[in-house]
TIDOSE-386666 format. One record per atom (N, C-alpha, C): residue in one letter; x, y, z. Coordinates in steps of 0.1 Angstrom, whole numbers, plus 2048, in hexadecimal, padded with zeros to 3 digits. Layout:
AXYZ
...
% end
This chain:
MB3DD08790
MB45D1578F
MB4FD11787
KB4ED1677D
KB58D1A778
KB61D22773
IB72D20776
IB77D2B77D
IB81D2C76B
LB86D2F769
LB8ED2E75D
LB98D3975F
FBA6D31762
FBB5D3775D
FBBCD3D755
TBC1D44756
TBC9D4B749
TBD7D5074D
GBE3D52746
GBEED53747
GBFBD5573D
GC07D58740
GC11D55733
GC14D48734
GC11D3E73B
GC16D2D738
GC27D2E744
TC30D3774B
TC39D3574E
TC34D2D75D
GC43D2F763
GC3CD29773
GC39D3077F
GC3BD3E777
GC36D4B77F
GC28D4E77C
HC22D48774
HC13D48772
HC0BD3C77A
IC15D30775
IC0AD22779
IC0BD1C78B
FC16D2178B
FC16D1C79B
FC0DD247A6
PC0CD347A1
PC03D3B7A9
PBF3D337A3
IBF4D2F79B
IBE0D2C796
IBDDD1F79E
IBEAD157A1
IBE7D087A8
IBE5D107B2
ABEFD177BC
ABE9D1B7C7
ABDCD1E7CC
IBD8D287C1
IBC9D2A7C5
IBC0D1F7BC
VBC1D177BB
VBB6D0C7B5
VBB5D037C4
RBC5D017CB
RBC6CF57D5
RBBCCFD7E2
EBBFD107E0
EBB7D127EC
EBA6D117ED
IBA6D127DC
IB96D137DD
IB91D077DF
RB95CFC7DB
RB92CEF7E2
RB98CF17F0
RB9ACF17FA
RB9CCF0804
RB8BCFA80A
IB8DD04802
IB81D0C808
IB76D07805
CB76D057FC
CB68CFA7F6
CB67CED7EF
PB70CE37F9
PB6ECD87F4
PB62CCC7F0
KB56CCE7F6
KB4BCCC7EF
KB3FCD07E3
KB4CCE27E0
KB42CE77D8
KB47CE17C3
DB3CCDF7BD
DB40CDF7AF
DB47CE67A8
LB56CDC7AC
LB62CEE7A2
LB68CEA795
RB68CEE790
RB6ACEC77F
RB77CF977B
FB83CF2776
FB8BCFD777
FB92CF976B
FB93D04768
FB9BD04754
FBAAD0C751
YBAFD0B74B
YBBBD12747
YBBBD1573B
LBBCD22736
LBBED27723
LBCED2F72A
GBD3D2871B
GBE1D2E71B
GBEAD2C711
PBF7D2F70C
PBFBD2D704
PBFFD1E70A
KC03D146FB
KC07D096F9
KC12D0D701
DC14D0070A
DC20CFC712
DC1DCEF71B
DC2BCE471A
DC28CD471A
DC2BCDD72F
FC35CE3734
FC34CE0741
FC29CE8744
AC21CF2747
AC15CF5744
AC0ACE974D
SC07CE5737
SBFECDC73E
SC01CD2744
IC0BCCC746
IC0CCBE751
IC07CC175E
VC0FCD1762
VC0DCD5770
VBFECD7774
LBFACDA76B
LBE8CE176B
LBE2CD476C
SBE2CC975F
SBD9CC0760
SBDECB376E
QBEACB9773
QBE9CAB784
QBE1CB578B
EBDACBC78A
EBD9CCA796
EBC8CCA792
GBC4CC1787
GBB7CC0784
GBAFCC5776
IBB7CD6773
IBB3CDE76B
IBB3CDB760
KBAACDA757
KBABCDB746
KBB0CE2740
VBB8CDF736
VBC3CE5734
VBBCCEE721
KBC1CFB71D
KBBECF9710
KBC7D0070E
GBD2D00701
GBDED056FC
GBD9D116F5
LBD6D1A6EF
LBD8D286E5
LBE2D2B6DE
LBE8D306D3
LBF4D396CF
LBF5D486D5
ABFCD4C6DC
ABFFD586E1
AC06D616D8
GC05D686D7
GC10D786CD
GC14D806D7
KC24D846D6
KC28D8A6E6
KC2DD966D6
IC31DA66DC
IC36DB06D7
IC45DB26DC
RC4EDB36D5
RC5DDAE6E0
RC63DBD6D6
RC67DC46E6
RC67DCF6E5
RC78DD46E5
YC81DC96E0
YC8FDCC6DC
YC8DDC86CA
FC95DCE6C6
FC96DCF6B5
FCA5DC76AE
TCA3DBD6AD
TCA7DB769F
TCA0DAC696
WCA5DB068B
WC9CDA2683
WC95D9A685
KC9ED9668F
KC98D88692
KC89D8A698
AC8AD956A5
AC7FD9B6AB
AC75DA16A1
IC75DA769A
IC6ADAD68F
IC67DA3687
LC6BD9A682
LC67D8F67F
LC5ED87688
QC5ED85692
QC5CD7E69B
QC4CD8769D
NC51D946A1
NC44D9D6A2
NC3BD9C697
IC3FD9F689
IC32D9B681
IC2BD9367E
VC31D84681
VC2FD7D67F
VC1FD77690
DC25D7E695
DC1CD7D6AA
DC0ED876A2
IC12D9169C
IC06D9E69A
IBFDD97693
LC04D95686
LBF9D92676
LBF4D8067C
FBF9D78685
FBF6D69686
FBF3D6A68D
KBFDD69698
KBFAD5A6A9
KBEED606AF
MBF0D756B2
MBE5D7C6BA
MBDAD786B2
PBD5D7B6A8
PBC5D7C6A0
PBBFD6E6A1
FBC7D5F6A1
FBC2D546A2
FBC6D4B6B0
GBCDD556B9
GBCDD536C5
GBBED576CD
FBB8D666C8
FBAED6B6CC
FBA0D666C7
LBA5D606BF
LB96D546B7
LB96D476BE
QBA1D416C5
QB9FD376C9
QB9AD396DC
AB9DD446E2
AB99D4A6EC
AB8FD4C6EB
FB8AD556E2
FB7BD5D6E4
FB74D496DE
GB77D436D9
GB6DD366D7
GB6AD2E6E0
YB73D2D6EB
YB78D226F3
YB6ED2B700
IB73D37703
IB6BD3A70B
IB58D3E70B
FB59D466FE
FB49D406FA
FB44D346FB
FB47D2B6FF
FB3ED1E6FB
FB41D1970A
LB4DD1B710
LB51D17722
LB45D2272A
NB47D3072A
NB40D3A72F
NB40D3273D
PB4ED37741
PB55D3A74D
PB48D41755
DB4CD3C767
DB47D48771
DB53D52779
IB60D50774
IB67D5A775
IB78D55769
LB7CD5E76C
LB83D62762
LB90D6576B
FBA0D5B76D
FBA2D62776
FBB6D6676F
SBB7D6D76B
SBC6D6F760
SBD0D7576D
KBD7D6D768
KBE8D7076E
KBEFD7C766
GBE9D7F758
GBEFD8774F
GBFBD8174A
GC03D8B743
GC0CD8A736
GC04D8872B
YC0ED8A720
YC0BD8B713
YC01D7B710
GC02D6D71A
GBFAD65715
GBEAD60719
ABEBD6A725
ABDDD6D728
ABD3D7B71F
FBD9D7D719
FBD5D8970D
FBC7D8570A
SBC9D826FF
SBBCD796F5
SBB2D6F700
SBB2D6F709
SBAAD67712
SBA2D7171E
TBADD7871F
TBA4D8772B
TB9DD8C723
IB9DD93716
IB98D9870D
IB89D9370C
SB8FD84709
SB82D7F704
SB75D80709
GB7CD7871B
GB74D7E721
GB6FD88728
WB72D94727
WB70DA2723
WB5FDA4721
IB63D9C710
IB5CD9D709
IB4AD9870C
FB4ED8B70F
FB43D86719
FB3AD88725
QB43D93725
QB3FD98734
QB44D8E741
IB4DD8B741
IB53D7C74A
IB59D8B753
PB57D87765
PB5FD8B76E
PB6BD8776D
IB73D96768
IB81D9376A
IB8AD9777A
FB96D8D780
FB9AD91784
FBACD92780
LBB4D96782
LBC1D9777F
LBCBD9578A
HBD6D8E78F
HBDDD95792
HBEFD9878C
EBF3DA0795
EC05DA4791
EC0BD9E79B
SC12D98796
SC1CD9079F
SC2CD9B79E
DC2FDA2798
DC3ADAB798
DC35DBA79D
IC40DC17A0
IC3FDD17A4
IC3EDD8799
VC42DD478D
VC3FDDC787
VC35DD3777
PC2BDD5773
PC22DD076A
PC26DD3761
GC25DC6754
GC29DC8745
GC1FDD3742
LC1CDD2733
LC11DD972C
LC07DD372B
TC0ADC8726
TC00DC2722
TBF7DBD73A
NBFDDBC740
NBEEDBF74D
NBEADCD750
RBF0DD774C
RBEFDE974F
RBE2DE6744
FBE4DDF739
FBD7DE1732
FBCCDD573B
LBCEDD0738
LBC6DC8742
LBC1DC6748
SBC2DCE755
SBBDDDA761
SBB3DDF761
KBB1DE2755
KBA8DEC74E
KB99DE674F
LB9BDDA74B
LB92DD0749
LB90DC4756
SB93DC475D
SB93DBA76B
SB8BDC2771
LB84DBE77B
LB7BDBE787
LB87DC6798
KB91DBA799
KB97DBB7A1
KBA5DC079D
VBAEDC57A1
VBBFDBA79E
VBC9DBB7A9
FBCADAB7AB
FBD4DAB7B6
FBE2DAA7B4
TBE8DB27C0
TBF5DB17BD
TBFFDB07C8
SC08DAA7C5
SC16DA77CF
SC1CDB07D5
FC1FDB67D3
FC26DC47D5
FC1EDD27DE
PC21DD57E9
PC17DE17E9
PC1CDEB7E2
KC21DF07D8
KC1EDFE7D2
KC28DF77C4
TC1FDED7BE
TC1CDEC7B2
TC1BDF77AA
EC1EDF879F
EC1DE07798
EC13E0378D
YC09E0F787
YC03E1077B
YBF5E0C780
FBF1E06785
FBE0E0178B
FBD8E09791
PBCCE0A789
PBC6E14798
PBC3E167A4
KBC2E1A7B1
KBC4E147BB
KBB6E0E7BE
EBAFE147B9
EB9DE0D7BB
EB9DE017BB
KBA2DFD7B1
KBA1DF17A8
KBA9DE17B8
TBB4DE97B9
TBC3DE17BE
TBC1DE17CB
LBC4DCF7CC
LBC1DCA7D7
LBD0DC37DB
LBD7DCA7E7
LBE4DBE7EA
LBE0DB27F1
VBE8DA77E8
VBE4D987EE
VBF5D947F4
GC00D927E9
GC08D8E7EA
GC0CD877DC
NC11D7F7DA
NC15D767D0
NC0FD677D5
PC06D627C9
PBFDD547D1
PC0BD477D4
IC0DD407DA
IC17D357D7
IC0FD2A7E2
RC16D207DF
RC0ED137E2
RC10D0F7F0
RC09D0E7F9
RC09D0E809
RC12D0180A
EC13CF8802
EC1ECEA805
EC28CEB804
IC2CCF47FD
IC38CF97FB
IC47CFD80A
LC3BD00812
LC43D0781F
LC44D00825
EC38CEF825
EC3ACE482C
EC42CD782F
GC53CDB829
GC5DCD882A
GC62CD5839
TC6ECCC837
TC79CCA849
TC80CC5844
KC84CC984C
KC98CC884D
KC9BCBC84A
EC93CB4856
EC97CA8852
EC91C9B847
KC85CA283F
KC81C9B835
KC8DC9E828
AC92CAB82A
AC99CB281C
ACA8CAA823
KCACCA582F
KCB8C9B82E
KCB6C91829
QCAEC8482A
QCA8C7C822
QCA7C7F815
TCA1C86810
TC9BC8B805
TCA9C8E7F8
FCB6C99800
FCC0C947F9
FCD2C967FB
KCCEC89809
KCD6C8480A
KCE6C8E814
LCE0C9981A
LCE4CA881F
LCEEC9F829
SCF9CA482D
SCFFCA1832
SD01CAA83F
GCFBCB7843
GCF8CBF84D
GD04CBF84F
ED13CC4847
ED1DCC5854
ED22CD584E
KD1BCDC843
KD1ECE6842
KD11CF1842
PD0FCFE83F
PD02D0883B
PCFCCFE82D
ICEDD01829
ICE8CFA820
ICE5D08817
ICEDD06808
ICEBD13801
ICE2D0C7F2
LCD6D0E7F3
LCC9D0A7E8
LCCCD177DC
ICCFD137CC
ICD1D1C7C6
ICC6D147B8
LCBFD247B2
LCB3D1F7A8
LCB8D297A2
GCBCD23798
GCC1D2878C
GCB0D30784
GCA6D27781
GC98D2E77C
GC9FD2976C
SC91D26766
SC8ED1D756
SC9AD2E74C
QC9CD3A74D
QCA1D40747
QCB1D4474D
GCB9D41747
GCC7D4A74D
GCCBD4075A
ACC9D35759
ACCED2C762
ACDBD2875F
QCE0D2A750
QCF0D27749
QCF4D2F752
RCF7D3D755
RCFDD45756
RD00D43768
ICF8D4076D
ICF9D3E77A
ICFED32779
NCFBD24774
ND03D1D775
ND14D1B778
DD16D1E76A
DD25D29767
DD2DD2B770
MD24D37776
MD2CD3E786
MD2FD3A789
LD29D2D78F
LD29D2179D
LD30D1A79B
LD2FD1678F
LD3FD09788
LD4AD0A788
AD4CD18789
AD58D21788
AD62D24793
ID53D1E7A0
ID60D1F7AC
ID57D147B6
LD4FD0B7AE
LD49D017BA
LD53CF57C6
PD60CEF7BE
PD67CEC7C9
PD69CF67D8
ED6AD037D2
ED6BD0A7DF
ED62D097E4
ID51D0F7E1
ID47D107E5
ID46D047F2
LD4CCF37EB
LD46CEF7F4
LD4FCEA7FF
ND54CF07FF
ND61CEF809
ND5BCF8816
DD52D00814
DD4AD0681E
DD3AD05821
FD34D03817
FD29CFD813
FD21CF180D
ED17CED80F
ED0FCE2804
ED07CE9802
LD06CE37F1
LCFBCE77E6
LCF5CE17E4
ICE6CE47E0
ICD8CDE7D8
ICD4CE87CB
HCDDCDF7C4
HCD9CEC7B6
HCD1CE97AB
QCC6CF37A6
QCBDCED79C
QCC2CF878D
ACC4CEF78A
ACCFCF077F
ACC5CF576E
GCBCCED76D
GCB3CF5765
GCB4CE575F
ECA7CE2758
ECAACD6748
ECB4CD7742
RCB8CDE73C
RCBFCE472C
RCCBCE2730
NCD5CE8741
NCE2CED73E
NCE4CE174B
FCDACD174F
FCDCCCA759
FCEACC2753
QCE7CC074D
QCF6CB3749
QD01CBA748
QD02CC4741
QD0DCCA73E
QD16CD1751
VD0BCD1758
VD0FCD5760
VD13CCD76B
KD0ECC276D
KD0ECB3771
KD20CAA76D
AD1CCAC75F
AD27CA975A
AD36CB375D
ED35CBF75A
ED43CCA75F
ED40CC576E
AD39CC4775
AD39CC5788
AD43CB6785
AD44CAE785
AD47C9C783
AD58CA0783
TD5BCA9776
TD68CAC76F
TD71CB8780
LD67CBD788
LD6CCC578D
LD6CCC279F
LD65CB87A1
LD69CB27AF
LD69CAA7B0
KD73CAB7C0
KD79C9E7C0
KD72C977CB
ED73C887D0
ED6CC837D9
ED63C847E3
SD70C8D7E9
SD70C917F5
SD63C9A7F9
ID5FCA17EE
ID56CB17EF
ID4BCAD7E2
KD49C9E7DD
KD3CC9F7D7
KD2DC9C7DB
RD30C987E6
RD24C957F2
RD1ECA27F9
YD21CAC7F0
YD1CCB97F7
YD1ACBE7ED
YD1BCBD7DF
YD10CC67D5
YD05CB97CE
HCF6CC07CE
HCEFCB77CB
HCE6CC17BE
PCF0CBC7B3
PCE9CBF7A7
PCD7CB97A4
FCCDCBE79C
FCC5CBE797
FCC2CC778C
PCB6CC3785
PCB4CCB777
PCA8CD477A
FC9ECCD783
FC95CD7785
FC8FCCF792
LC8CCD479C
LC85CD27AA
LC76CD17AA
KC72CC47A7
KC61CC47A9
KC59CC67BA
EC51CC87B9
EC48CCE7C5
EC53CC77D2
EC4CCBD7CF
EC53CB77E1
EC63CB77DF
EC68CB87DA
EC7BCBA7D7
EC7ACCA7E1
LC75CD67D7
LC72CDC7D7
LC71CE37EB
RC6CCE27EA
RC64CE47FD
RC6CCDE805
QC76CD3804
QC7BCCF810
QC8ACD380A
AC90CD87FE
AC9ACE17F8
AC98CF07FF
YC8DCF27FC
YC88CFF804
YC8CCFC817
AC89CF481B
AC87CF382A
AC99CF1830
AC9FCEA828
ACACCE882C
ACB1CF782A
ACB5CFE81F
ACBCD0A81E
ACBBD13828
DCC9D1682A
DCCFD1E833
DCCED2A82B
LCCDD2E81D
LCD2D3A815
LCCCD3780A
ICC1D3B7FF
ICC0D3A7F2
ICC4D417E7
VCCBD417DB
VCD0D477D1
VCC8D427C6
SCBED4E7C3
SCB4D4F7BB
SCB3D5A7B2
RCB0D577A7
RCACD5F799
RC9DD6B7A3
AC97D7679C
AC8FD7F7A4
AC81D7E7A0
GC7AD7279A
GC6BD6E795
GC65D6E7A2
SC5DD777A0
SC53D797A5
SC50D6A7B2
GC4ED5C7AC
GC4BD567B3
GC53D4F7B9
TC5BD4D7B2
TC67D4D7BF
TC6AD507CD
IC6CD5D7C5
IC6FD677D2
IC64D6B7DD
FC57D697DB
FC50D677E4
FC4FD5A7EA
EC55D4B7E1
EC55D437EC
EC5FD457F8
IC68D4B7F1
IC76D4C7FA
IC71D53808
VC6AD5D806
VC61D6C811
VC5FD6181A
AC54D57810
AC4CD5181C
AC54D4882A
LC5BD4481E
LC65D3A82A
LC6AD44834
AC6ED50830
AC77D59839
AC84D4F83A
KC8ED51827
KC99D4982A
KC9FD5B826
PCA9D5882A
PCB5D5F827
PCB8D6081A
SCBCD6680D
SCBCD677FF
SCC5D707F9
ICC9D6B7ED
ICD0D757E4
ICCCD717D3
LCC7D7D7D0
LCBFD7B7C4
LCC7D877BA
VCCAD7D7A7
VCD0D7F7A2
VCC5D80796
PCC5D8F797
PCB5D93785
PCB9D8F780
LCADD83777
LCB2D8576A
LCB5D93762
PCBDD9475C
PCBBDA3754
PCB6D9F74A
ECB4D9873F
ECA7D9C738
EC9BD9773B
AC95D9D744
AC86D99748
AC7EDA8745
AC71DA4742
AC70DB1739
AC69DBA743
QC6CDCA740
QC67DD6746
QC75DD1754
NC81DC9755
NC88DCD75C
NC81DC4769
HC7ADBE76A
HC70DBD77B
HC72DB0781
QC82DAB779
QC82DA6785
QC92DAA78B
VC96DB7788
VC9CDBF78E
VC97DC7796
RC8CDCC791
RC82DD579E
RC7EDCA7A6
NC76DC07A6
NC75DB67B1
NC7ADB07B9
AC89DB57B8
AC98DB07C5
AC99DBA7C8
YC97DC67C6
YC9DDD17CC
YC95DD77D7
AC85DD57CF
AC7CDD77D9
AC7DDD37E5
LC84DC37E6
LC83DB97F2
LC96DC07F8
SC98DC37F3
SCA5DC77F6
SCA4DD57FD
TC9FDD97F9
TCA1DE97FF
TC98DE680E
LC8DDDE813
LC8ADD481E
LC95DCD829
RC9CDCA820
RCA5DC1825
RCA4DB4827
IC9DDB1820
IC98DA381B
ICA3D9A814
TCA9DA2812
TCB3D99803
TCBEDA27FA
LCC6D997F9
LCD4D9D7F3
LCD0DA17E2
VCD6DAA7DD
VCD5DAB7CF
VCE3DA77C8
MCE2D9C7BE
MCEED9F7BC
MCEAD9F7AC
ECEEDAB79E
ECEEDA7795
ECF1DA478D
ECF1D9F780
ED00D9777A
ED0BD9E774
PD0CDA7772
PD18DAE76F
PD21DAA77F
ND1BDAB78A
ND25DA7793
ND29D9879C
LD1DD90792
LD1ED83796
LD29D81791
TD38D8179B
TD40D7F796
TD45D6E79D
PD49D64798
PD49D5A7A3
PD4ED617B4
RD5FD647B3
RD69D667B9
RD5FD6E7C5
FD54D787C2
FD4FD827C8
FD42D7F7CD
FD3CD727CA
FD33D6C7D0
FD34D617D6
LD3FD597D4
LD47D507DE
LD49D587F0
ED4CD687F0
ED4ED6E7F6
ED48D72801
KD3ED737F8
KD2CD7D7FC
KD2AD6E807
LD29D65800
LD24D5680A
LD29D57816
RD37D56813
RD3FD5981D
RD44D6482B
YD39D72822
YD39D7B82C
YD29D79835
LD22D7482B
LD1AD74832
LD12D6783F
FD1BD58840
FD1AD54842
FD22D56853
SD2DD6284E
SD35D6485F
SD2FD72860
HD21D7685B
HD1CD7B860
HD0DD7F862
LD04D7086F
LCFCD6A870
LCF3D78873
KCF5D83876
KCEDD8F87A
KCE3D8C86B
ECF0D8E867
ECE5D95857
ECE0D8B84F
LCDED7D850
LCDAD76850
LCC8D78855
ECC9D79864
ECC0D7A86E
ECB7D87867
ECBDD90869
ECB8D9C85F
ECB3D99858
MCB6D9484C
MCA8D8F843
MCA3D85844
QCA1D7D84E
QC93D75854
QC8CD7D85A
KC8FD81860
KC88D8A868
KC81D95860
EC84D9D84F
EC7DDA584A
EC77D9E844
AC79D9283F
AC70D8C838
AC63D8783B
KC63D7F846
KC5AD7C851
KC50D8F851
KC51D93850
KC4CDA3852
KC43DA7844
FC4CDA3837
FC44DA3829
FC3FD99829
AC3CD8C82B
AC3BD80824
AC2BD7E828
RC23D7B81B
RC18D7D81A
RC16D6B818
PC12D5F81C
PC12D5781F
PC02D54818
EBFCD5681A
EBECD5981C
EBE5D5780D
ABEFD5D802
ABECD697F7
ABE1D607EE
ABE5D517EC
ABDAD497E2
ABCDD467EC
KBC9D477FA
KBC3D45803
KBBAD507FD
KBBBD5F800
KBB5D6B802
KBB2D6B7F0
IBB8D697E8
IBB1D667DF
IBA6D5D7D9
ABA8D557DD
ABA0D4A7DA
AB92D4A7E4
QB94D507F1
QB85D567F5
QB83D617ED
YB87D677E9
YB82D747E3
YB78D717D7
IB7ED697D0
IB79D627C3
IB6CD607C4
IB6DD517D3
IB5ED4B7D7
IB56D527DB
DB5AD5F7E0
DB4CD6B7ED
DB47D717DD
YB50D727D2
YB4CD797C6
YB40D6B7B9
VB44D657C2
VB3BD5D7B6
VB2FD5B7BF
KB2DD587CD
KB22D577D8
KB18D647D4
% end
C-alpha cells in the first residue's frame, strides 16, 4: 500500500502526519506499507519525516498574501506566474509515476498542487483541518475530498455530510513522559512550581522579551523550562546570564528547541504551560490535561490562533492573553494569582480531560486502512 501525504511543511502539518504513520504501522505491522511526502522544500520537514521512514519529495509552492505592501505584491506576482505553475507540474509528474493508493492532505498552500493533481488522477483524497477556521485553500480542497477530518466540534465552512470530528492527531509517545525522568533530563530542583514556555517558531522573540524583563522575579517563585527558538536562543541565553544571580540560575532551563524526547519529559514536569495557540501544540496540552495560558500569534492566517484559543477558553480549558495584554508585570501577577487559586488550575485540568481526543491519529489510521481494504 502506497500512501502519499502532503501539507504545508510546518510542524503543525508534519507532526500529525508522523502520528498517523506510526498508528498505521501499529495497526498493520506486517503489511507492505510505503509512505511518501510531497510538499514545500523544508529542511526541518525532510529530516523528521525521513527519520520515520517516509520518502520526501520537495516542490515549489506559491502562496497568495492578502496584505498589501509592495514586497507582498511582488512576491504574489512571482508565486502566481512562476512558483505555482512549476510546482503543479512537479506534483503532477510525481503523482503520475508514483500512483499512490491514498492521498492524505494536511492542507495549506503547500498541499494545493499535490491535492489537485491527486484529484485529476482520481486518487482517493482525505483532508484534515487542524484549526477551527479553515483557510481558503482547505475550503476549496474540501470539495475534492472524500472525507474531511476536523479537530474542533464547530469547524466552519465544510459540508456536514463529508465531515468527521476526530480531533488533531498527536504522537502517542508525547504523552508518555514521567516526572522522574523529567527531573533527570532537565536537572530540576523540584522546589517550586514548574512553568513550561513554548514560544513557537514564529513570534518567539516577543514572548522571550517579555520573559526576560521579569526573569529574576519569576524565578523567585517558579522554575522555568523555556523553549526560546533556534534563532533567538543565543541572545536569550546571553541576556539571562547577565540578569541572574548564581542563587537562582539553577531554576532556569533554556533550550533552542525541544526534541520529542525532551518535549514529552517537559510536558510531564510542567504544572502550567505557556504557549502559542497553534492547533498541534494546544491539542497536546489538552490531551495531557495541563493548565495553560495561550498567547495567540496575531499574524496567523484567518486569525486562526486567536479563534483556536478562545474556542478552548469558552470551555474553561485555558486562559488567553493576547499580545497587547502581554505586559511583563501583568503576566507575572497572573501566574502568581493562578498558583494561589489552585481550584482554577484544577478546573482547567477537568475540562481538558472532557475535551481531549488523544485517539485522533489512531482513528484516522483505521479509517484509511478500512478504506483501502
